BALOBA-1460 file (C-alpha; in Angstrom, 3 decimals):
// residues 393
<rec num="1" residu="m" x="58.298" y="82.613" z="133.624"/>
<rec num="2" residu="p" x="59.852" y="79.422" z="132.275"/>
<rec num="3" residu="v" x="63.561" y="79.632" z="131.716"/>
<rec num="4" residu="g" x="65.108" y="77.740" z="128.808"/>
<rec num="5" residu="s" x="68.648" y="76.689" z="128.004"/>
<rec num="6" residu="p" x="70.017" y="78.313" z="124.836"/>
<rec num="7" residu="g" x="69.278" y="76.200" z="121.802"/>
<rec num="8" residu="q" x="67.265" y="73.622" z="123.668"/>
<rec num="9" residu="e" x="64.211" y="74.057" z="121.447"/>
<rec num="10" residu="d" x="66.357" y="73.111" z="118.439"/>
<rec num="11" residu="a" x="67.410" y="69.936" z="120.228"/>
<rec num="12" residu="r" x="63.809" y="68.859" z="120.730"/>
<rec num="13" residu="d" x="61.895" y="68.303" z="117.481"/>
<rec num="14" residu="l" x="59.145" y="66.151" z="119.000"/>
<rec num="15" residu="r" x="55.998" y="67.934" z="120.109"/>
<rec num="16" residu="w" x="52.515" y="67.068" z="121.275"/>
<rec num="17" residu="d" x="49.619" y="67.833" z="118.957"/>
<rec num="18" residu="g" x="46.372" y="68.037" z="120.861"/>
<rec num="19" residu="d" x="45.387" y="65.951" z="123.840"/>
<rec num="20" residu="d" x="45.782" y="62.484" z="122.379"/>
<rec num="21" residu="i" x="48.903" y="60.397" z="122.833"/>
<rec num="22" residu="d" x="51.080" y="60.723" z="119.756"/>
<rec num="23" residu="i" x="52.711" y="57.493" z="118.644"/>
<rec num="24" residu="d" x="56.324" y="57.377" z="117.513"/>
<rec num="25" residu="v" x="56.058" y="55.339" z="114.299"/>
<rec num="26" residu="e" x="59.603" y="53.993" z="114.513"/>
<rec num="27" residu="s" x="59.515" y="52.739" z="118.090"/>
<rec num="28" residu="g" x="55.786" y="52.367" z="118.686"/>
<rec num="29" residu="a" x="56.254" y="54.058" z="122.057"/>
<rec num="30" residu="s" x="53.766" y="56.584" z="123.420"/>
<rec num="31" residu="r" x="55.080" y="60.102" z="123.816"/>
<rec num="32" residu="l" x="54.233" y="61.461" z="127.213"/>
<rec num="33" residu="r" x="54.247" y="64.961" z="128.623"/>
<rec num="34" residu="i" x="56.361" y="64.599" z="131.748"/>
<rec num="35" residu="g" x="57.218" y="67.084" z="134.458"/>
<rec num="36" residu="v" x="60.413" y="66.225" z="136.342"/>
<rec num="37" residu="l" x="60.617" y="67.937" z="139.728"/>
<rec num="38" residu="a" x="64.234" y="68.138" z="140.897"/>
<rec num="39" residu="s" x="65.696" y="69.262" z="144.202"/>
<rec num="40" residu="i" x="66.900" y="72.871" z="144.345"/>
<rec num="41" residu="a" x="69.663" y="72.285" z="146.884"/>
<rec num="42" residu="h" x="72.121" y="72.230" z="143.980"/>
<rec num="43" residu="r" x="72.174" y="72.854" z="140.258"/>
<rec num="44" residu="t" x="70.852" y="70.087" z="138.004"/>
<rec num="45" residu="p" x="73.115" y="68.344" z="137.123"/>
<rec num="46" residu="p" x="75.275" y="69.086" z="140.160"/>
<rec num="47" residu="r" x="78.728" y="70.554" z="139.827"/>
<rec num="48" residu="g" x="79.975" y="68.245" z="142.556"/>
<rec num="49" residu="y" x="77.879" y="66.687" z="145.303"/>
<rec num="50" residu="g" x="74.165" y="66.334" z="144.584"/>
<rec num="51" residu="p" x="72.914" y="62.751" z="144.085"/>
<rec num="52" residu="w" x="69.217" y="63.671" z="143.868"/>
<rec num="53" residu="e" x="69.943" y="66.342" z="141.285"/>
<rec num="54" residu="q" x="72.112" y="63.919" z="139.345"/>
<rec num="55" residu="v" x="69.346" y="61.325" z="139.156"/>
<rec num="56" residu="a" x="66.806" y="63.965" z="138.094"/>
<rec num="57" residu="s" x="69.182" y="65.161" z="135.376"/>
<rec num="58" residu="t" x="69.925" y="61.665" z="134.095"/>
<rec num="59" residu="l" x="66.209" y="60.888" z="133.997"/>
<rec num="60" residu="a" x="65.179" y="64.118" z="132.264"/>
<rec num="61" residu="e" x="67.870" y="63.872" z="129.606"/>
<rec num="62" residu="g" x="67.109" y="60.221" z="128.970"/>
<rec num="63" residu="l" x="63.386" y="60.844" z="128.618"/>
<rec num="64" residu="v" x="64.047" y="63.629" z="126.114"/>
<rec num="65" residu="a" x="66.276" y="61.252" z="124.147"/>
<rec num="66" residu="l" x="63.410" y="58.741" z="124.056"/>
<rec num="67" residu="g" x="61.194" y="61.379" z="122.463"/>
<rec num="68" residu="h" x="59.080" y="62.408" z="125.442"/>
<rec num="69" residu="d" x="58.027" y="66.014" z="126.030"/>
<rec num="70" residu="v" x="59.845" y="66.902" z="129.248"/>
<rec num="71" residu="t" x="59.830" y="69.954" z="131.483"/>
<rec num="72" residu="l" x="62.478" y="70.052" z="134.212"/>
<rec num="73" residu="f" x="61.713" y="72.085" z="137.332"/>
<rec num="74" residu="a" x="65.126" y="73.006" z="138.756"/>
<rec num="75" residu="t" x="67.374" y="75.979" z="139.513"/>
<rec num="76" residu="a" x="67.829" y="78.695" z="136.878"/>
<rec num="77" residu="d" x="71.477" y="77.776" z="136.309"/>
<rec num="78" residu="s" x="70.591" y="74.167" z="135.504"/>
<rec num="79" residu="l" x="71.623" y="72.618" z="132.177"/>
<rec num="80" residu="t" x="69.150" y="70.504" z="130.248"/>
<rec num="81" residu="t" x="67.818" y="69.614" z="126.807"/>
<rec num="82" residu="a" x="64.314" y="69.597" z="128.308"/>
<rec num="83" residu="r" x="62.292" y="72.737" z="128.889"/>
<rec num="84" residu="l" x="63.510" y="74.353" z="132.066"/>
<rec num="85" residu="h" x="61.264" y="76.124" z="134.551"/>
<rec num="86" residu="a" x="63.043" y="77.850" z="137.411"/>
<rec num="87" residu="e" x="61.999" y="79.801" z="140.472"/>
<rec num="88" residu="a" x="65.282" y="79.589" z="142.431"/>
<rec num="89" residu="p" x="68.204" y="81.387" z="140.766"/>
<rec num="90" residu="r" x="70.736" y="78.976" z="142.250"/>
<rec num="91" residu="g" x="70.860" y="76.075" z="144.677"/>
<rec num="92" residu="y" x="70.373" y="77.061" z="148.308"/>
<rec num="93" residu="e" x="73.353" y="74.923" z="149.356"/>
<rec num="94" residu="e" x="75.515" y="76.898" z="146.920"/>
<rec num="95" residu="d" x="74.178" y="80.408" z="147.516"/>
<rec num="96" residu="p" x="73.407" y="81.488" z="151.093"/>
<rec num="97" residu="g" x="71.234" y="84.280" z="149.708"/>
<rec num="98" residu="v" x="68.690" y="81.735" z="148.443"/>
<rec num="99" residu="d" x="66.215" y="81.032" z="151.239"/>
<rec num="100" residu="a" x="65.524" y="77.290" z="151.150"/>
<rec num="101" residu="k" x="62.008" y="77.419" z="152.583"/>
<rec num="102" residu="v" x="60.866" y="80.303" z="150.395"/>
<rec num="103" residu="y" x="62.175" y="78.884" z="147.145"/>
<rec num="104" residu="e" x="61.100" y="75.323" z="147.892"/>
<rec num="105" residu="g" x="57.572" y="76.672" z="148.297"/>
<rec num="106" residu="l" x="57.717" y="78.608" z="145.033"/>
<rec num="107" residu="h" x="59.396" y="75.675" z="143.264"/>
<rec num="108" residu="n" x="56.802" y="73.083" z="144.273"/>
<rec num="109" residu="a" x="53.882" y="75.441" z="143.650"/>
<rec num="110" residu="a" x="55.152" y="76.234" z="140.152"/>
<rec num="111" residu="a" x="55.203" y="72.562" z="139.224"/>
<rec num="112" residu="f" x="51.726" y="71.795" z="140.524"/>
<rec num="113" residu="e" x="50.167" y="74.967" z="139.127"/>
<rec num="114" residu="r" x="51.243" y="73.578" z="135.742"/>
<rec num="115" residu="a" x="50.359" y="69.944" z="136.458"/>
<rec num="116" residu="g" x="47.486" y="70.010" z="133.971"/>
<rec num="117" residu="a" x="50.022" y="70.357" z="131.163"/>
<rec num="118" residu="f" x="51.534" y="66.949" z="131.982"/>
<rec num="119" residu="d" x="50.449" y="63.340" z="131.772"/>
<rec num="120" residu="v" x="52.600" y="62.494" z="134.792"/>
<rec num="121" residu="v" x="54.847" y="64.286" z="137.265"/>
<rec num="122" residu="s" x="58.062" y="62.594" z="138.360"/>
<rec num="123" residu="n" x="58.776" y="63.801" z="141.879"/>
<rec num="124" residu="q" x="62.507" y="63.547" z="142.583"/>
<rec num="125" residu="f" x="62.190" y="65.986" z="145.470"/>
<rec num="126" residu="d" x="61.341" y="64.034" z="148.612"/>
<rec num="127" residu="f" x="58.060" y="64.154" z="150.544"/>
<rec num="128" residu="m" x="56.919" y="67.791" z="150.354"/>
<rec num="129" residu="p" x="55.452" y="67.650" z="146.808"/>
<rec num="130" residu="l" x="53.141" y="64.862" z="147.969"/>
<rec num="131" residu="t" x="51.166" y="67.451" z="149.931"/>
<rec num="132" residu="y" x="50.097" y="69.008" z="146.608"/>
<rec num="133" residu="s" x="49.188" y="65.725" z="144.920"/>
<rec num="134" residu="r" x="45.502" y="65.586" z="145.946"/>
<rec num="135" residu="l" x="44.976" y="69.049" z="144.466"/>
<rec num="136" residu="v" x="45.641" y="67.904" z="140.901"/>
<rec num="137" residu="s" x="44.379" y="65.109" z="138.676"/>
<rec num="138" residu="t" x="47.791" y="64.412" z="137.147"/>
<rec num="139" residu="p" x="49.360" y="61.302" z="138.683"/>
<rec num="140" residu="v" x="52.527" y="61.887" z="140.704"/>
<rec num="141" residu="v" x="55.261" y="59.237" z="140.743"/>
<rec num="142" residu="t" x="57.516" y="59.817" z="143.743"/>
<rec num="143" residu="t" x="61.014" y="58.408" z="143.939"/>
<rec num="144" residu="v" x="61.838" y="57.825" z="147.591"/>
<rec num="145" residu="h" x="65.528" y="58.716" z="147.870"/>
<rec num="146" residu="g" x="65.756" y="57.208" z="151.340"/>
<rec num="147" residu="f" x="64.183" y="58.250" z="154.616"/>
<rec num="148" residu="s" x="66.084" y="61.066" z="156.308"/>
<rec num="149" residu="s" x="64.066" y="60.453" z="159.453"/>
<rec num="150" residu="e" x="61.152" y="58.395" z="160.713"/>
<rec num="151" residu="r" x="59.425" y="61.743" z="161.249"/>
<rec num="152" residu="i" x="58.718" y="62.150" z="157.531"/>
<rec num="153" residu="l" x="56.875" y="58.843" z="157.260"/>
<rec num="154" residu="p" x="53.446" y="60.294" z="158.187"/>
<rec num="155" residu="v" x="53.478" y="62.226" z="154.907"/>
<rec num="156" residu="y" x="54.220" y="59.111" z="152.854"/>
<rec num="157" residu="r" x="51.537" y="57.186" z="154.742"/>
<rec num="158" residu="a" x="48.982" y="59.962" z="154.203"/>
<rec num="159" residu="y" x="49.360" y="59.762" z="150.405"/>
<rec num="160" residu="d" x="49.978" y="56.047" z="150.076"/>
<rec num="161" residu="d" x="46.498" y="55.485" z="148.628"/>
<rec num="162" residu="i" x="47.139" y="57.701" z="145.589"/>
<rec num="163" residu="g" x="50.926" y="57.735" z="145.513"/>
<rec num="164" residu="h" x="53.016" y="55.788" z="143.055"/>
<rec num="165" residu="y" x="56.174" y="55.182" z="145.061"/>
<rec num="166" residu="v" x="59.484" y="54.077" z="143.591"/>
<rec num="167" residu="a" x="62.103" y="52.518" z="145.856"/>
<rec num="168" residu="i" x="65.723" y="52.941" z="144.781"/>
<rec num="169" residu="s" x="66.630" y="49.584" z="146.335"/>
<rec num="170" residu="d" x="64.719" y="46.672" z="147.788"/>
<rec num="171" residu="a" x="66.473" y="47.311" z="151.085"/>
<rec num="172" residu="d" x="64.971" y="50.792" z="151.301"/>
<rec num="173" residu="r" x="61.335" y="49.679" z="151.004"/>
<rec num="174" residu="h" x="59.408" y="50.597" z="154.121"/>
<rec num="175" residu="p" x="56.906" y="47.998" z="155.351"/>
<rec num="176" residu="d" x="54.185" y="50.625" z="155.864"/>
<rec num="177" residu="l" x="54.162" y="51.724" z="152.232"/>
<rec num="178" residu="t" x="53.123" y="50.310" z="148.893"/>
<rec num="179" residu="y" x="55.399" y="50.580" z="145.898"/>
<rec num="180" residu="a" x="54.893" y="50.712" z="142.158"/>
<rec num="181" residu="a" x="58.460" y="49.542" z="141.475"/>
<rec num="182" residu="t" x="62.016" y="49.226" z="142.641"/>
<rec num="183" residu="i" x="64.262" y="51.013" z="140.174"/>
<rec num="184" residu="h" x="67.971" y="51.030" z="140.856"/>
<rec num="185" residu="h" x="69.794" y="54.187" z="139.847"/>
<rec num="186" residu="g" x="71.719" y="54.180" z="136.597"/>
<rec num="187" residu="i" x="74.631" y="56.321" z="135.464"/>
<rec num="188" residu="d" x="75.927" y="57.761" z="132.223"/>
<rec num="189" residu="l" x="79.112" y="55.796" z="131.651"/>
<rec num="190" residu="s" x="80.770" y="58.356" z="129.379"/>
<rec num="191" residu="p" x="82.338" y="60.451" z="132.214"/>
<rec num="192" residu="f" x="83.892" y="57.354" z="133.808"/>
<rec num="193" residu="t" x="87.111" y="56.007" z="132.320"/>
<rec num="194" residu="f" x="87.785" y="52.302" z="132.691"/>
<rec num="195" residu="r" x="91.293" y="51.601" z="134.009"/>
<rec num="196" residu="d" x="92.431" y="47.995" z="133.968"/>
<rec num="197" residu="q" x="95.397" y="48.434" z="136.309"/>
<rec num="198" residu="p" x="94.865" y="48.884" z="140.064"/>
<rec num="199" residu="g" x="96.232" y="51.980" z="141.756"/>
<rec num="200" residu="d" x="98.275" y="52.137" z="144.941"/>
<rec num="201" residu="y" x="95.965" y="54.094" z="147.246"/>
<rec num="202" residu="l" x="92.593" y="53.606" z="148.923"/>
<rec num="203" residu="l" x="89.768" y="56.078" z="148.446"/>
<rec num="204" residu="f" x="86.937" y="57.442" z="150.552"/>
<rec num="205" residu="l" x="84.431" y="59.403" z="148.452"/>
<rec num="206" residu="g" x="81.256" y="60.818" z="149.941"/>
<rec num="207" residu="r" x="79.801" y="63.011" z="152.639"/>
<rec num="208" residu="i" x="82.152" y="63.386" z="155.596"/>
<rec num="209" residu="h" x="79.706" y="62.310" z="158.243"/>
<rec num="210" residu="p" x="79.693" y="59.541" z="160.882"/>
<rec num="211" residu="d" x="77.140" y="57.563" z="158.851"/>
<rec num="212" residu="k" x="79.537" y="57.328" z="155.923"/>
<rec num="213" residu="g" x="82.405" y="55.999" z="158.037"/>
<rec num="214" residu="t" x="85.301" y="58.260" z="157.070"/>
<rec num="215" residu="h" x="87.031" y="57.420" z="160.365"/>
<rec num="216" residu="r" x="86.716" y="53.702" z="159.594"/>
<rec num="217" residu="a" x="88.353" y="54.224" z="156.206"/>
<rec num="218" residu="i" x="91.240" y="55.982" z="157.951"/>
<rec num="219" residu="a" x="91.646" y="53.101" z="160.406"/>
<rec num="220" residu="v" x="91.660" y="50.507" z="157.613"/>
<rec num="221" residu="a" x="94.210" y="52.424" z="155.541"/>
<rec num="222" residu="q" x="96.488" y="52.822" z="158.552"/>
<rec num="223" residu="r" x="96.310" y="49.126" z="159.414"/>
<rec num="224" residu="a" x="96.832" y="48.131" z="155.786"/>
<rec num="225" residu="g" x="99.798" y="50.489" z="155.434"/>
<rec num="226" residu="l" x="98.378" y="52.228" z="152.361"/>
<rec num="227" residu="p" x="97.697" y="55.882" z="151.519"/>
<rec num="228" residu="l" x="94.106" y="57.091" z="151.750"/>
<rec num="229" residu="v" x="92.582" y="59.913" z="149.735"/>
<rec num="230" residu="i" x="89.440" y="61.453" z="151.253"/>
<rec num="231" residu="a" x="87.130" y="63.408" z="148.945"/>
<rec num="232" residu="g" x="83.716" y="64.942" z="149.552"/>
<rec num="233" residu="i" x="81.831" y="67.674" z="151.320"/>
<rec num="234" residu="v" x="82.180" y="68.107" z="155.080"/>
<rec num="235" residu="q" x="78.641" y="67.627" z="156.349"/>
<rec num="236" residu="d" x="79.502" y="67.310" z="160.047"/>
<rec num="237" residu="e" x="82.132" y="69.850" z="161.070"/>
<rec num="238" residu="d" x="82.523" y="68.514" z="164.635"/>
<rec num="239" residu="y" x="83.068" y="64.987" z="163.351"/>
<rec num="240" residu="f" x="85.600" y="66.212" z="160.798"/>
<rec num="241" residu="r" x="87.583" y="68.142" z="163.405"/>
<rec num="242" residu="a" x="87.554" y="65.323" z="165.974"/>
<rec num="243" residu="l" x="88.048" y="62.150" z="163.934"/>
<rec num="244" residu="v" x="89.338" y="63.120" z="160.498"/>
<rec num="245" residu="q" x="91.429" y="66.278" z="160.633"/>
<rec num="246" residu="p" x="93.942" y="65.001" z="163.258"/>
<rec num="247" residu="h" x="95.020" y="62.240" z="160.847"/>
<rec num="248" residu="l" x="95.562" y="64.419" z="157.790"/>
<rec num="249" residu="g" x="99.127" y="64.607" z="156.607"/>
<rec num="250" residu="a" x="100.196" y="61.560" z="158.592"/>
<rec num="251" residu="a" x="100.851" y="58.157" z="157.024"/>
<rec num="252" residu="g" x="99.584" y="59.230" z="153.631"/>
<rec num="253" residu="i" x="96.126" y="60.394" z="154.735"/>
<rec num="254" residu="s" x="94.991" y="63.353" z="152.630"/>
<rec num="255" residu="y" x="91.789" y="65.339" z="152.130"/>
<rec num="256" residu="v" x="91.199" y="66.903" z="148.710"/>
<rec num="257" residu="g" x="87.771" y="68.446" z="149.384"/>
<rec num="258" residu="p" x="84.713" y="68.195" z="147.121"/>
<rec num="259" residu="v" x="85.579" y="67.069" z="143.605"/>
<rec num="260" residu="g" x="84.058" y="67.792" z="140.207"/>
<rec num="261" residu="p" x="83.445" y="65.230" z="137.464"/>
<rec num="262" residu="a" x="86.965" y="65.101" z="136.000"/>
<rec num="263" residu="d" x="88.726" y="64.814" z="139.366"/>
<rec num="264" residu="r" x="86.108" y="62.328" z="140.527"/>
<rec num="265" residu="d" x="86.802" y="60.094" z="137.533"/>
<rec num="266" residu="a" x="90.565" y="60.283" z="138.043"/>
<rec num="267" residu="l" x="90.367" y="59.582" z="141.770"/>
<rec num="268" residu="l" x="88.014" y="56.635" z="141.377"/>
<rec num="269" residu="g" x="89.922" y="55.069" z="138.506"/>
<rec num="270" residu="g" x="93.297" y="55.480" z="140.175"/>
<rec num="271" residu="a" x="92.336" y="53.774" z="143.438"/>
<rec num="272" residu="l" x="93.058" y="50.235" z="144.516"/>
<rec num="273" residu="a" x="89.634" y="50.132" z="146.167"/>
<rec num="274" residu="l" x="86.825" y="52.375" z="147.349"/>
<rec num="275" residu="l" x="86.154" y="52.033" z="151.086"/>
<rec num="276" residu="h" x="82.430" y="52.334" z="151.827"/>
<rec num="277" residu="l" x="82.300" y="51.321" z="155.490"/>
<rec num="278" residu="i" x="78.935" y="52.869" z="156.222"/>
<rec num="279" residu="g" x="77.199" y="52.924" z="159.577"/>
<rec num="280" residu="f" x="73.619" y="53.114" z="158.289"/>
<rec num="281" residu="a" x="71.321" y="51.391" z="155.817"/>
<rec num="282" residu="e" x="72.468" y="53.067" z="152.599"/>
<rec num="283" residu="p" x="69.412" y="53.574" z="150.322"/>
<rec num="284" residu="f" x="71.553" y="53.191" z="147.202"/>
<rec num="285" residu="g" x="75.065" y="54.636" z="146.928"/>
<rec num="286" residu="l" x="75.866" y="56.253" z="143.570"/>
<rec num="287" residu="s" x="79.576" y="56.521" z="144.381"/>
<rec num="288" residu="v" x="79.748" y="52.733" z="144.653"/>
<rec num="289" residu="v" x="78.422" y="52.271" z="141.116"/>
<rec num="290" residu="e" x="80.646" y="55.073" z="139.827"/>
<rec num="291" residu="s" x="83.662" y="53.358" z="141.345"/>
<rec num="292" residu="l" x="82.785" y="50.069" z="139.676"/>
<rec num="293" residu="a" x="82.356" y="51.917" z="136.376"/>
<rec num="294" residu="t" x="86.038" y="52.877" z="136.440"/>
<rec num="295" residu="g" x="86.983" y="49.289" z="137.291"/>
<rec num="296" residu="t" x="87.713" y="49.964" z="140.954"/>
<rec num="297" residu="p" x="86.265" y="47.356" z="143.372"/>
<rec num="298" residu="v" x="84.433" y="48.354" z="146.533"/>
<rec num="299" residu="i" x="84.891" y="47.168" z="150.112"/>
<rec num="300" residu="a" x="81.741" y="47.842" z="152.113"/>
<rec num="301" residu="y" x="79.737" y="46.904" z="155.151"/>
<rec num="302" residu="p" x="76.690" y="44.817" z="154.138"/>
<rec num="303" residu="l" x="74.131" y="47.451" z="155.137"/>
<rec num="304" residu="g" x="71.186" y="48.755" z="153.137"/>
<rec num="305" residu="s" x="71.567" y="48.357" z="149.399"/>
<rec num="306" residu="m" x="75.165" y="47.140" z="149.427"/>
<rec num="307" residu="p" x="74.281" y="43.435" z="148.982"/>
<rec num="308" residu="e" x="72.166" y="44.426" z="145.963"/>
<rec num="309" residu="i" x="75.018" y="46.335" z="144.322"/>
<rec num="310" residu="i" x="78.243" y="44.527" z="145.227"/>
<rec num="311" residu="r" x="78.918" y="40.967" z="144.107"/>
<rec num="312" residu="p" x="81.313" y="39.587" z="146.744"/>
<rec num="313" residu="g" x="84.475" y="38.114" z="145.320"/>
<rec num="314" residu="r" x="83.734" y="39.587" z="141.900"/>
<rec num="315" residu="t" x="83.201" y="43.353" z="142.166"/>
<rec num="316" residu="g" x="84.360" y="43.808" z="145.747"/>
<rec num="317" residu="f" x="83.858" y="42.482" z="149.256"/>
<rec num="318" residu="l" x="81.202" y="42.780" z="151.947"/>
<rec num="319" residu="v" x="82.842" y="42.740" z="155.356"/>
<rec num="320" residu="d" x="81.529" y="42.792" z="158.904"/>
<rec num="321" residu="d" x="84.275" y="44.669" z="160.740"/>
<rec num="322" residu="l" x="87.565" y="46.535" z="160.423"/>
<rec num="323" residu="p" x="89.775" y="43.395" z="160.484"/>
<rec num="324" residu="g" x="87.636" y="42.007" z="157.686"/>
<rec num="325" residu="a" x="88.085" y="45.210" z="155.705"/>
<rec num="326" residu="v" x="91.857" y="45.108" z="156.175"/>
<rec num="327" residu="a" x="91.916" y="41.490" z="154.996"/>
<rec num="328" residu="a" x="89.831" y="42.445" z="151.958"/>
<rec num="329" residu="v" x="92.333" y="45.166" z="151.048"/>
<rec num="330" residu="g" x="94.925" y="42.404" z="150.778"/>
<rec num="331" residu="e" x="92.746" y="40.456" z="148.355"/>
<rec num="332" residu="v" x="91.199" y="43.190" z="146.242"/>
<rec num="333" residu="a" x="94.039" y="43.468" z="143.707"/>
<rec num="334" residu="a" x="93.271" y="39.928" z="142.557"/>
<rec num="335" residu="l" x="89.775" y="40.906" z="141.398"/>
<rec num="336" residu="s" x="89.148" y="41.588" z="137.726"/>
<rec num="337" residu="r" x="88.559" y="45.274" z="137.191"/>
<rec num="338" residu="r" x="86.914" y="44.364" z="133.879"/>
<rec num="339" residu="h" x="84.259" y="42.446" z="135.816"/>
<rec num="340" residu="c" x="83.484" y="45.615" z="137.773"/>
<rec num="341" residu="r" x="82.885" y="47.650" z="134.633"/>
<rec num="342" residu="d" x="80.935" y="44.842" z="132.971"/>
<rec num="343" residu="d" x="78.594" y="44.612" z="135.943"/>
<rec num="344" residu="v" x="77.735" y="48.304" z="135.692"/>
<rec num="345" residu="e" x="77.169" y="47.984" z="131.956"/>
<rec num="346" residu="e" x="74.821" y="45.083" z="132.639"/>
<rec num="347" residu="r" x="72.817" y="46.455" z="135.570"/>
<rec num="348" residu="f" x="73.382" y="50.130" z="136.297"/>
<rec num="349" residu="t" x="73.309" y="52.135" z="133.083"/>
<rec num="350" residu="a" x="71.341" y="55.334" z="132.607"/>
<rec num="351" residu="a" x="69.579" y="53.735" z="129.629"/>
<rec num="352" residu="r" x="68.256" y="50.904" z="131.795"/>
<rec num="353" residu="m" x="67.099" y="53.287" z="134.527"/>
<rec num="354" residu="v" x="65.351" y="55.622" z="132.094"/>
<rec num="355" residu="a" x="63.662" y="52.697" z="130.324"/>
<rec num="356" residu="d" x="62.374" y="51.429" z="133.674"/>
<rec num="357" residu="y" x="60.905" y="54.833" z="134.514"/>
<rec num="358" residu="a" x="59.433" y="55.282" z="131.030"/>
<rec num="359" residu="e" x="57.719" y="51.913" z="131.333"/>
<rec num="360" residu="l" x="56.360" y="52.804" z="134.767"/>
<rec num="361" residu="f" x="55.119" y="56.227" z="133.619"/>
<rec num="362" residu="a" x="53.303" y="54.646" z="130.674"/>
<rec num="363" residu="r" x="51.693" y="52.116" z="133.007"/>
<rec num="364" residu="v" x="50.575" y="54.796" z="135.467"/>
<rec num="365" residu="v" x="49.205" y="57.051" z="132.731"/>
<rec num="366" residu="g" x="47.451" y="54.083" z="131.158"/>
<rec num="367" residu="g" x="45.621" y="53.317" z="134.383"/>
<rec num="368" residu="g" x="47.915" y="50.710" z="135.906"/>
<rec num="369" residu="p" x="47.289" y="49.069" z="139.282"/>
<rec num="370" residu="s" x="45.997" y="51.414" z="141.957"/>
<rec num="371" residu="a" x="47.720" y="51.762" z="145.294"/>
<rec num="372" residu="a" x="45.071" y="49.548" z="146.868"/>
<rec num="373" residu="n" x="45.926" y="46.719" z="144.474"/>
<rec num="374" residu="r" x="49.690" y="47.008" z="144.633"/>
<rec num="375" residu="s" x="51.691" y="44.675" z="146.828"/>
<rec num="376" residu="r" x="52.484" y="45.890" z="150.319"/>
<rec num="377" residu="s" x="56.134" y="45.110" z="150.819"/>
<rec num="378" residu="s" x="57.533" y="43.971" z="154.135"/>
<rec num="379" residu="g" x="61.041" y="44.872" z="153.066"/>
<rec num="380" residu="s" x="61.788" y="42.453" z="150.249"/>
<rec num="381" residu="a" x="60.118" y="43.034" z="146.916"/>
<rec num="382" residu="t" x="58.461" y="40.499" z="144.701"/>
<rec num="383" residu="r" x="58.859" y="40.339" z="140.945"/>
<rec num="384" residu="a" x="55.230" y="41.401" z="140.577"/>
<rec num="385" residu="n" x="55.761" y="44.900" z="141.950"/>
<rec num="386" residu="r" x="58.988" y="46.021" z="140.378"/>
<rec num="387" residu="t" x="60.503" y="46.147" z="136.922"/>
<rec num="388" residu="d" x="62.471" y="43.125" z="135.781"/>
<rec num="389" residu="a" x="65.426" y="45.284" z="134.788"/>
<rec num="390" residu="s" x="65.966" y="46.266" z="138.398"/>
<rec num="391" residu="l" x="66.365" y="42.687" z="139.586"/>
<rec num="392" residu="a" x="69.851" y="41.966" z="140.850"/>
<rec num="393" residu="p" x="70.950" y="38.444" z="139.797"/>
């Protein structure tokens, strides 16, 4: 049975009447019935780590605010102003008693068994829901939150002819697939406090995993002679024990564990710089945008989406190696923290992201270009196959 948040019906006074699209007289926008399929690894929105769940939450709440009729498929403890349908009581990463495979099956099936009630389904849950998409007539718009492995590509290829794929950065477009748009993530700025004065420590915030470069952040902080705060979930225990734990407590290196919204805001805003010395092609990087929102510049390797997000010499630095990162630490205090916040307000707000998705959903529902007619990207998008708002200047 659908599960609803207390009072959520009172918060939603816009309803569909019949099968025709109802027009909002004030805005002229078409109200759509939208199913948003979130991940069930964590609650939506997440208490701490959970970027996919955070994007699904931001999108669902924004679509409700625009007047659309939204049902969020997420865990039962999720918080939303949309209708909530839940199969999993809690996220399987948070409750070991929740079997991931069992509840993912029930979760996806529940959404597609109800697909006829929607004009469009927004799949924020990776490749598995695509395997249901030929069984329904409702179009499915799938946000590709990066490719965890080349092994999942056969699924995306198999549904490329009917899929409406959204890339979260131009860098993450795969040459074998067609895309309806590139839509950069956006964030709600209200939880992030702008601080105009730089702090006196460096920050690593993210998964503690070799790909994220925690050990590189430690090396840079040690060479720069500055404290380093490490925050985030330990995703690779062996890596943590071998290359992170031995440095804790020495020369100002500290680990504070996963952090919730308030601590996240304080840590980001109080840092001199965020070190994002990744070892892989980052599909997007929400923590980078969150850092900029507090005014804190970012020092990163120029991999994946980083050149699309960071403006070198204005909101941070793109560096090629550890000496370059150490040199950037010496220059970062001279950057305007106001410029960092302004850039997020210009390019990475939740309102911009939600508007991009709403425009895409309306186009898909209205019979926009089919997969066969969409541009096949070789890695760099053209203006014709993405929304203008996602274009990085």
